[in-house]
N, CA, C and O atoms as CSV, one atom per row, in Angstrom:
chain,resi,resn,atom,element,x,y,z
A,1,MET,N,N,-59.337,-25.873,1.930
A,1,MET,CA,C,-59.862,-24.284,1.720
A,1,MET,C,C,-58.511,-23.712,1.432
A,1,MET,O,O,-57.541,-24.058,2.106
A,2,GLU,N,N,-58.419,-22.903,0.518
A,2,GLU,CA,C,-57.113,-22.222,0.134
A,2,GLU,C,C,-57.162,-20.729,0.691
A,2,GLU,O,O,-58.236,-20.163,0.893
A,3,ASN,N,N,-55.972,-20.154,0.917
A,3,ASN,CA,C,-55.933,-18.731,1.611
A,3,ASN,C,C,-55.956,-18.113,0.134
A,3,ASN,O,O,-55.376,-18.590,-0.842
A,4,ASP,N,N,-56.759,-16.931,0.166
A,4,ASP,CA,C,-56.745,-16.159,-0.915
A,4,ASP,C,C,-55.867,-14.642,-0.530
A,4,ASP,O,O,-55.861,-13.544,-1.086
A,5,ASN,N,N,-55.275,-15.091,0.483
A,5,ASN,CA,C,-54.537,-13.945,0.605
A,5,ASN,C,C,-52.992,-14.540,0.456
A,5,ASN,O,O,-52.193,-13.609,0.555
A,6,ALA,N,N,-52.441,-15.623,0.280
A,6,ALA,CA,C,-51.312,-15.826,-0.075
A,6,ALA,C,C,-50.904,-15.563,-1.463
A,6,ALA,O,O,-51.657,-15.635,-2.435
A,7,PRO,N,N,-49.617,-15.240,-1.485
A,7,PRO,CA,C,-49.056,-14.773,-2.697
A,7,PRO,C,C,-49.512,-15.983,-3.933
A,7,PRO,O,O,-49.797,-17.129,-3.588
A,8,ARG,N,N,-49.532,-15.574,-5.297
A,8,ARG,CA,C,-49.984,-16.537,-5.920
A,8,ARG,C,C,-48.210,-17.061,-6.748
A,8,ARG,O,O,-47.287,-16.251,-6.838
A,9,LYS,N,N,-48.136,-18.127,-7.111
A,9,LYS,CA,C,-46.907,-18.450,-7.610
A,9,LYS,C,C,-46.996,-18.127,-9.328
A,9,LYS,O,O,-47.949,-18.206,-10.103
A,10,PRO,N,N,-45.621,-17.748,-9.529
A,10,PRO,CA,C,-45.794,-17.107,-10.711
A,10,PRO,C,C,-45.662,-18.568,-11.973
A,10,PRO,O,O,-45.171,-19.688,-11.831
A,11,THR,N,N,-46.301,-17.947,-13.097
A,11,THR,CA,C,-46.286,-19.259,-14.000
A,11,THR,C,C,-44.859,-19.320,-14.730
A,11,THR,O,O,-44.144,-18.319,-14.774
A,12,ILE,N,N,-44.547,-20.324,-15.198
A,12,ILE,CA,C,-43.150,-20.546,-15.929
A,12,ILE,C,C,-43.114,-19.345,-16.867
A,12,ILE,O,O,-42.142,-18.601,-16.731
A,13,ASP,N,N,-43.977,-19.049,-17.756
A,13,ASP,CA,C,-43.670,-17.694,-18.608
A,13,ASP,C,C,-43.260,-16.416,-17.741
A,13,ASP,O,O,-42.644,-15.377,-17.979
A,14,GLU,N,N,-43.792,-16.888,-16.795
A,14,GLU,CA,C,-43.625,-14.985,-15.925
A,14,GLU,C,C,-42.329,-15.049,-15.239
A,14,GLU,O,O,-41.587,-14.086,-15.047
A,15,ARG,N,N,-42.097,-16.377,-14.853
A,15,ARG,CA,C,-40.677,-16.600,-14.425
A,15,ARG,C,C,-39.606,-16.401,-15.389
A,15,ARG,O,O,-38.543,-15.858,-15.089
A,16,LEU,N,N,-39.946,-16.932,-16.786
A,16,LEU,CA,C,-38.922,-17.033,-17.675
A,16,LEU,C,C,-39.065,-15.283,-18.207
A,16,LEU,O,O,-38.145,-14.830,-18.888
A,17,GLU,N,N,-39.910,-14.644,-17.950
A,17,GLU,CA,C,-39.847,-13.242,-18.778
A,17,GLU,C,C,-38.782,-12.572,-17.326
A,17,GLU,O,O,-37.771,-11.886,-17.473
A,18,ARG,N,N,-39.230,-12.905,-16.331
A,18,ARG,CA,C,-38.343,-12.050,-15.461
A,18,ARG,C,C,-36.706,-12.429,-15.519
A,18,ARG,O,O,-35.688,-11.737,-15.557
A,19,LEU,N,N,-36.932,-13.690,-15.509
A,19,LEU,CA,C,-35.205,-13.820,-15.593
A,19,LEU,C,C,-34.824,-13.320,-17.047
A,19,LEU,O,O,-33.616,-13.235,-17.266
A,20,THR,N,N,-35.502,-13.053,-17.844
A,20,THR,CA,C,-35.043,-12.299,-19.244
A,20,THR,C,C,-34.668,-11.073,-18.721
A,20,THR,O,O,-33.499,-10.689,-18.735
A,21,GLU,N,N,-35.474,-10.514,-18.316
A,21,GLU,CA,C,-35.288,-9.121,-17.915
A,21,GLU,C,C,-34.076,-8.689,-17.127
A,21,GLU,O,O,-33.441,-7.650,-17.309
A,22,ARG,N,N,-33.768,-9.912,-15.951
A,22,ARG,CA,C,-32.739,-9.547,-15.200
A,22,ARG,C,C,-31.176,-9.917,-15.917
A,22,ARG,O,O,-30.067,-9.610,-15.479
A,23,HIS,N,N,-31.506,-10.647,-17.108
A,23,HIS,CA,C,-30.235,-11.152,-17.880
A,23,HIS,C,C,-29.734,-9.938,-18.714
A,23,HIS,O,O,-28.557,-9.654,-18.936
A,24,GLU,N,N,-30.678,-9.374,-19.070
A,24,GLU,CA,C,-30.554,-8.327,-19.987
A,24,GLU,C,C,-30.038,-6.548,-19.193
A,24,GLU,O,O,-29.360,-5.605,-19.603
A,25,ALA,N,N,-30.757,-6.817,-17.999
A,25,ALA,CA,C,-29.889,-5.695,-17.117
A,25,ALA,C,C,-28.849,-5.679,-16.641
A,25,ALA,O,O,-28.221,-4.668,-16.326
A,26,LEU,N,N,-28.419,-7.113,-16.484
A,26,LEU,CA,C,-26.927,-7.528,-15.862
A,26,LEU,C,C,-25.931,-7.197,-17.429
A,26,LEU,O,O,-24.868,-6.593,-17.574
A,27,THR,N,N,-26.712,-7.799,-18.290
A,27,THR,CA,C,-25.544,-7.712,-19.524
A,27,THR,C,C,-25.279,-6.286,-19.839
A,27,THR,O,O,-24.148,-5.978,-20.215
A,28,GLN,N,N,-26.375,-5.215,-19.703
A,28,GLN,CA,C,-25.933,-3.626,-19.826
A,28,GLN,C,C,-25.278,-3.400,-18.645
A,28,GLN,O,O,-24.482,-2.476,-18.813
A,29,THR,N,N,-25.254,-3.784,-17.631
A,29,THR,CA,C,-24.389,-3.648,-16.580
A,29,THR,C,C,-22.831,-3.741,-16.895
A,29,THR,O,O,-21.944,-2.899,-16.750
A,30,VAL,N,N,-22.795,-5.049,-17.374
A,30,VAL,CA,C,-21.457,-5.418,-17.626
A,30,VAL,C,C,-21.000,-4.440,-18.426
A,30,VAL,O,O,-19.927,-3.924,-18.112
A,31,GLU,N,N,-21.862,-3.864,-19.894
A,31,GLU,CA,C,-21.401,-3.233,-20.940
A,31,GLU,C,C,-20.866,-2.277,-20.100
A,31,GLU,O,O,-19.638,-2.199,-20.133
A,32,LEU,N,N,-21.439,-1.542,-19.371
A,32,LEU,CA,C,-21.187,-0.169,-18.565
A,32,LEU,C,C,-20.186,0.026,-18.008
A,32,LEU,O,O,-19.717,1.149,-17.819
A,33,ILE,N,N,-19.604,-1.200,-17.589
A,33,ILE,CA,C,-18.537,-1.588,-16.346
A,33,ILE,C,C,-17.281,-1.687,-17.484
A,33,ILE,O,O,-16.354,-0.891,-17.336
A,34,ALA,N,N,-17.239,-2.458,-18.398
A,34,ALA,CA,C,-16.585,-2.693,-19.399
A,34,ALA,C,C,-15.755,-1.290,-19.934
A,34,ALA,O,O,-14.571,-0.982,-19.804
A,35,ALA,N,N,-16.893,-0.578,-20.590
A,35,ALA,CA,C,-16.791,0.520,-21.289
A,35,ALA,C,C,-15.859,1.687,-19.970
A,35,ALA,O,O,-14.881,2.401,-20.190
A,36,ALA,N,N,-16.520,1.522,-18.821
A,36,ALA,CA,C,-15.701,2.173,-17.999
A,36,ALA,C,C,-14.521,2.212,-17.604
A,36,ALA,O,O,-13.984,3.223,-17.151
A,37,GLN,N,N,-13.762,0.642,-17.789
A,37,GLN,CA,C,-12.981,0.163,-17.603
A,37,GLN,C,C,-12.036,0.773,-18.600
A,37,GLN,O,O,-11.000,1.353,-18.277
A,38,MET,N,N,-12.461,0.605,-19.834
A,38,MET,CA,C,-11.835,0.983,-21.164
A,38,MET,C,C,-11.337,2.723,-21.011
A,38,MET,O,O,-10.341,3.308,-21.436
A,39,LYS,N,N,-12.246,3.086,-20.396
A,39,LYS,CA,C,-11.764,4.490,-20.383
A,39,LYS,C,C,-10.738,4.775,-19.349
A,39,LYS,O,O,-9.724,5.439,-19.565
A,40,ASN,N,N,-11.164,4.054,-17.829
A,40,ASN,CA,C,-9.690,4.809,-16.823
A,40,ASN,C,C,-8.523,3.841,-17.518
A,40,ASN,O,O,-7.371,4.123,-17.188
A,41,ASP,N,N,-8.691,2.775,-18.407
A,41,ASP,CA,C,-7.415,2.174,-18.612
A,41,ASP,C,C,-6.612,3.514,-19.770
A,41,ASP,O,O,-5.450,3.920,-19.816
A,42,GLU,N,N,-7.558,3.803,-20.392
A,42,GLU,CA,C,-6.875,5.305,-21.485
A,42,GLU,C,C,-6.191,6.428,-20.281
A,42,GLU,O,O,-5.009,6.753,-20.174
A,43,ARG,N,N,-7.053,6.758,-19.667
A,43,ARG,CA,C,-6.574,7.780,-18.671
A,43,ARG,C,C,-5.452,7.264,-17.739
A,43,ARG,O,O,-4.736,8.106,-17.197
A,44,MET,N,N,-5.246,5.977,-17.514
A,44,MET,CA,C,-4.046,5.417,-16.589
A,44,MET,C,C,-2.685,5.720,-17.553
A,44,MET,O,O,-1.632,6.253,-17.200
A,45,GLY,N,N,-3.053,5.211,-18.866
A,45,GLY,CA,C,-1.907,5.192,-19.776
A,45,GLY,C,C,-1.687,6.884,-20.146
A,45,GLY,O,O,-0.507,7.118,-20.407
A,46,GLN,N,N,-2.421,7.874,-20.205
A,46,GLN,CA,C,-1.784,9.054,-20.630
A,46,GLN,C,C,-1.345,9.599,-19.104
A,46,GLN,O,O,-0.393,10.380,-19.095
A,47,LEU,N,N,-1.814,9.334,-18.105
A,47,LEU,CA,C,-1.437,9.713,-16.779
A,47,LEU,C,C,0.301,8.975,-16.502
A,47,LEU,O,O,1.203,9.604,-15.947
A,48,THR,N,N,0.408,7.888,-16.909
A,48,THR,CA,C,1.672,7.106,-16.766
A,48,THR,C,C,2.967,7.906,-17.852
A,48,THR,O,O,4.169,8.047,-17.624
A,49,GLU,N,N,2.117,8.338,-19.107
A,49,GLU,CA,C,2.960,9.072,-20.090
A,49,GLU,C,C,3.485,10.468,-19.739
A,49,GLU,O,O,4.584,10.892,-20.097
A,50,THR,N,N,2.472,11.229,-18.904
A,50,THR,CA,C,2.807,12.072,-18.337
A,50,THR,C,C,3.890,12.404,-17.246
A,50,THR,O,O,4.812,13.216,-17.175
A,51,MET,N,N,3.453,11.563,-16.541
A,51,MET,CA,C,4.724,11.100,-15.652
A,51,MET,C,C,6.080,10.773,-16.321
A,51,MET,O,O,7.049,11.530,-16.257
A,52,THR,N,N,6.073,9.863,-16.817
A,52,THR,CA,C,7.528,9.756,-17.474
A,52,THR,C,C,7.879,11.023,-18.133
A,52,THR,O,O,9.020,11.267,-17.740
A,53,ARG,N,N,7.507,11.931,-18.907
A,53,ARG,CA,C,7.969,13.026,-19.290
A,53,ARG,C,C,8.224,13.940,-18.252
A,53,ARG,O,O,9.014,14.833,-18.559
A,54,LEU,N,N,7.783,13.965,-17.131
A,54,LEU,CA,C,7.951,14.961,-16.153
A,54,LEU,C,C,9.133,14.202,-15.574
A,54,LEU,O,O,10.113,14.877,-15.258
A,55,GLY,N,N,9.165,13.092,-15.422
A,55,GLY,CA,C,10.273,11.948,-15.047
A,55,GLY,C,C,11.657,12.697,-15.846
A,55,GLY,O,O,12.733,13.066,-15.374
A,56,ASN,N,N,11.245,12.729,-16.920
A,56,ASN,CA,C,12.314,12.934,-18.097
A,56,ASN,C,C,12.767,14.612,-17.649
A,56,ASN,O,O,13.982,14.809,-17.646
A,57,ILE,N,N,12.237,15.321,-17.428
A,57,ILE,CA,C,12.273,17.065,-17.282
A,57,ILE,C,C,13.364,17.083,-16.240
A,57,ILE,O,O,14.509,17.520,-16.351
A,58,ILE,N,N,12.783,16.527,-15.222
A,58,ILE,CA,C,13.623,16.443,-13.984
A,58,ILE,C,C,14.786,16.247,-13.663
A,58,ILE,O,O,15.520,16.819,-12.856
A,59,ILE,N,N,15.034,14.806,-14.813
A,59,ILE,CA,C,16.621,14.351,-14.928
A,59,ILE,C,C,17.061,15.394,-15.670
A,59,ILE,O,O,18.092,15.891,-15.217
A,60,ALA,N,N,16.584,15.966,-16.781
A,60,ALA,CA,C,17.644,16.909,-17.509
A,60,ALA,C,C,17.838,18.281,-17.067
A,60,ALA,O,O,18.572,19.094,-17.629
A,61,HIS,N,N,17.035,18.520,-15.878
A,61,HIS,CA,C,17.300,19.916,-15.422
A,61,HIS,C,C,17.691,19.498,-13.825
A,61,HIS,O,O,17.257,20.289,-12.987
A,62,GLU,N,N,18.398,18.437,-13.355
A,62,GLU,CA,C,18.575,18.409,-12.191
A,62,GLU,C,C,20.265,18.533,-12.429
A,62,GLU,O,O,20.803,19.194,-11.541
A,63,GLU,N,N,21.118,18.049,-13.395
A,63,GLU,CA,C,22.330,18.691,-13.456
A,63,GLU,C,C,22.449,20.291,-13.238
A,63,GLU,O,O,23.181,20.789,-12.383
A,64,PRO,N,N,21.795,20.881,-13.949
A,64,PRO,CA,C,22.195,22.043,-14.395
A,64,PRO,C,C,21.667,22.926,-12.905
A,64,PRO,O,O,22.128,24.004,-12.528
A,65,ILE,N,N,20.786,22.268,-12.352
A,65,ILE,CA,C,20.246,22.974,-10.862
A,65,ILE,C,C,21.703,22.616,-9.849
A,65,ILE,O,O,22.324,23.506,-9.268
A,66,GLU,N,N,21.981,21.504,-9.806
A,66,GLU,CA,C,23.043,21.395,-9.288
A,66,GLU,C,C,23.997,21.854,-9.237
A,66,GLU,O,O,24.655,21.827,-8.197
A,67,HIS,N,N,24.409,22.431,-10.323
A,67,HIS,CA,C,25.667,23.311,-10.953
A,67,HIS,C,C,25.767,24.803,-10.421
A,67,HIS,O,O,26.717,25.531,-10.131
A,68,LEU,N,N,24.360,24.956,-10.417
A,68,LEU,CA,C,24.089,26.446,-10.221
A,68,LEU,C,C,24.069,26.649,-8.613
A,68,LEU,O,O,24.423,27.707,-8.092
A,69,GLU,N,N,23.532,25.307,-7.745
A,69,GLU,CA,C,23.779,25.556,-6.578
A,69,GLU,C,C,25.168,25.653,-6.033
A,69,GLU,O,O,25.424,26.295,-5.014
A,70,ASP,N,N,26.185,24.909,-6.836
A,70,ASP,CA,C,27.496,24.674,-6.787
A,70,ASP,C,C,28.147,25.773,-6.404
A,70,ASP,O,O,28.848,25.933,-5.405
A,71,GLN,N,N,27.799,26.730,-7.493
A,71,GLN,CA,C,28.223,28.047,-7.719
A,71,GLN,C,C,28.050,29.094,-6.576
A,71,GLN,O,O,28.750,30.098,-6.448
A,72,GLN,N,N,26.867,28.664,-5.642
A,72,GLN,CA,C,26.390,29.739,-4.812
A,72,GLN,C,C,27.358,29.550,-3.563
A,72,GLN,O,O,27.269,30.304,-2.594
């Protein structure tokens, strides 16, 4: 006597369909993560460039500031 309340095992076609759906979802997730990483890399490059420019400004103004401080 079979238990009518027991969960039915999915057919091979149902299992393949579910696997395909999961694969597609995973592919989309990886694509989103890759796009986000590319954007982060771009922002990091901009930040690094800005920090370099600020460092150069500080170096360029360091000597005149020291000169002014020495006069006081």
